[in-house]
Structure formats: structure tokens, C-alpha cells
N, C-alpha and C positions, 0 to 999 in steps of 0.2 A: 492227497499225496499217495503215490504207490509205495508198496513195501520197499522197493529198491531205493527210491528217492528218500524215504524215511531213514533207511540205514545210512545212506550217504550224508544226510543232514546230521545224524547222530555223530558220525565220524568227524565232520567239519566242526561241529560244536565241541566235541571232545578235544580236537586239535587246538582249538582256540583256548579252551580251559587249560590245557597243558602249557601252551605258550605263555599265558598269563601267569600261571603257577611258576614256571621256570624263571620268568623275569624277576620274581620276588623271592626266589629261594637260592640257596648257595650249595646245593649238594647234588650228588649223583641221582638221576631219576630212575625210577622203576615203575612199571604198572603193577598193580596189586588187584587181584580179582577173586571174587568169591560168589558162591551161589547160596542165597539165604532162603532156606525153606520156610522159616516163620513168616517173613514178609512176602514170600513168593516173588523174589527179585533176583536177577543177575546184577551184580554190583561191580563196577570198574572204578578204581581209584588210582591216582598218581601219587607217588610218595618221593620225597627227597631226603636222603640220609646226609646229615651235615658232614662236611669235611673235617671239622674240628669238633670234638666232643661226641656225644652219643645220641643227640636228638634226631628225631624223625618228624617231618611235617607231611601232612597229607591234604589232598583235595579230592572230593568225590567228582568223578567225571559224569557218571550216569547210573541210573537204576533202570533196568529193563524188566518190566513186569512179565511174569510167566505167561499170562493170558494173552499178551499182545505179541510177544517175541519168542521165536523158537530157539533152540540151542544153536542151530546153524547161524541165525541172525546174530546171536551173542558173540559167536566166534568170529563172524565177519567184522563186527564193530571192533572187537578186541584186536584182531590181527591188522585191521586198517590203521588203528592207532599205533600199534607196534611198528609197522612198516614205515610210517611217517617219521617216527622219532628214533627208530633203531635202538630201543631200550628193552631190557629183559622184562618178562612177565613173571611175577611171583604168584604161583597158583595155590590157592587155598580151597579145600573142600572138594577136590577131585579124587575119584577112585584111583587106585594104582593102575588099573588097566587104561583108564581114560588119560591119565598123566603120561603113561608110557606111549600111548598112541600119539598124543600131541608132541611129545619130545621126538618121536620118530619122524613125524611129519615136518616139524619146524626146527628141530635141533635143540640140544641141551643148553646152548648159549642163550637162546630166546626163552624157552620154557624152563623156568627154574623151579626146583622143588626143595631147595636146601633148607627151607624153614617150614615145609609143609607138614601138617599133622596127617599122618597116613590113615586112610580108611580102607577097609577091606571090601 
């Protein structure tokens, strides 16, 4: 498989995971993303915040190992999922500069940082 077809396969698999998750959840969906230095993975998760009460349920969509995928690959998968579902992305572990660039590029409705722990 070429890199482009691998990325498209990840997006298709992620879309299926989100569809399955949505079918069995009853809340508003968000994508939640983080970059995990310890395990050397980009991680993309879908979460549903319940309409009643305070519970949140999650499902991991994918782990993209640093040695196989670039930062651009990660953003391509992330934004491919976002465009399909038109849901916000809660960004964790991005620098202020990176977060500002993403918000400028995609908009503050899509790139959310309201619960982000700020890093310098």
C-alpha cells in the first residue's frame, strides 16, 4: 500500500469506528487528540458527552506511531475524520503557536482549546 492509500484506509476505518460508536452512544460527539511522547504515538479518540448527567464515554480511533507517520499524515487523518463528521476537535498537548496556527487555518469552531493544558 502506498502512503496515500494507507492514510485513506485509516480515515475509512476511523469513520467506521465513529459510526459504530455513535450508534451506541447518546451524546454530542467530539474528536479528542493527543501526542504521546512516552509511547511515541499520535492518538485520535472519539468521545461522547452524555446529554443527561456528567458522564463521558470514549473510543480510541487510532494510534499512529511516530516512526511510520509524519505530523502531516496525522493532521490529514484527523481533518479527514473531522470533515466527515463535522465535529469539533479537542486538542491536547499542542504548543500555543501550533494551536494558534491550527485555529487560524481551520477555525475556532473546529479546533477547540477550551480544556487544553497550555504548554509554552
